[in-house]
Phi, psi and omega in degrees: 000127171288144181300121169246117187307318183292322178291323181295318180297331174303320180284315185299327186277340182270342182302310179301327175293314180305309183297318179300315181296315176294327191251331187301134178080354180286151176291161180297333173306324176281318189271341182251349174275143186242195181260008181133181184300139182078006181244164188258148169265164177312325173303312182293326181295320174294321179295330179285321173301321180291319184293322174296325175299321182282322194230005187240279196301296187291313179303318180293320180299317181297323176294317179300313183280348182295165169268357179296152180285323178277114184240032176287139174271155170283141175307145183263123180273104189278011180232009188287344184292340183287329174274315191287337177274350183300135183081359184255158177256178175294320175307307178302318181294315182293325177295314185299316178296317180295325180292306180300314179307314181298313182299314183295318180290330174297318180289322175302309179303319188294339180291330184054054187296145176253170174303320182298322180298320185290340179274339183296155190236155166233179185243113176284138181298335177258326197248347181083208184301129172226154179272157176292329172302311181296320183301308182295317174304317176293326175304309184289319179293321175304313174300310179296329172301310184280347172291311179305311183302308181307313179297319183295316179298316182299310177307319179296344175298334176252019185307316185283332188278344183279354174065225187289339177303340182301336177297337188250359182254090183294338177294338183269347184264003178266000000 
């Protein structure tokens, strides 16, 4: 499937509601547990999504669309959420994510991007030249990846309790 900006936005605009629906009102056992050392809990994942809204998608889009000659992206700190989420609760993070995402989608829509715009490039620190279309496609898939991650992390809290059904529960086998 080729990138259709409106279809990508369909995913991007739903992610905050999906996360809010999945996580709001749950006990800390659900939102603060992870899959083991070096993994993230749902709370961390929402913090990571917030950091991306602030420093990744739209700032990189702006670099690509700018007239500047240097189109290199700043490296993305995949672990910044641990510091920036400190002292906050899940409700605060969900509200912040929803607010930032709405503003970013408004910004994205205001660009009235063309096919030519989607072919423009920036320079990723690890991948080299990437197009705006690839960036936006990655943004949507990134959301879906983290929705899946939240579900997997939560499912694994009952990994030992499902007994023989584990054979049929692929989410527990990854």
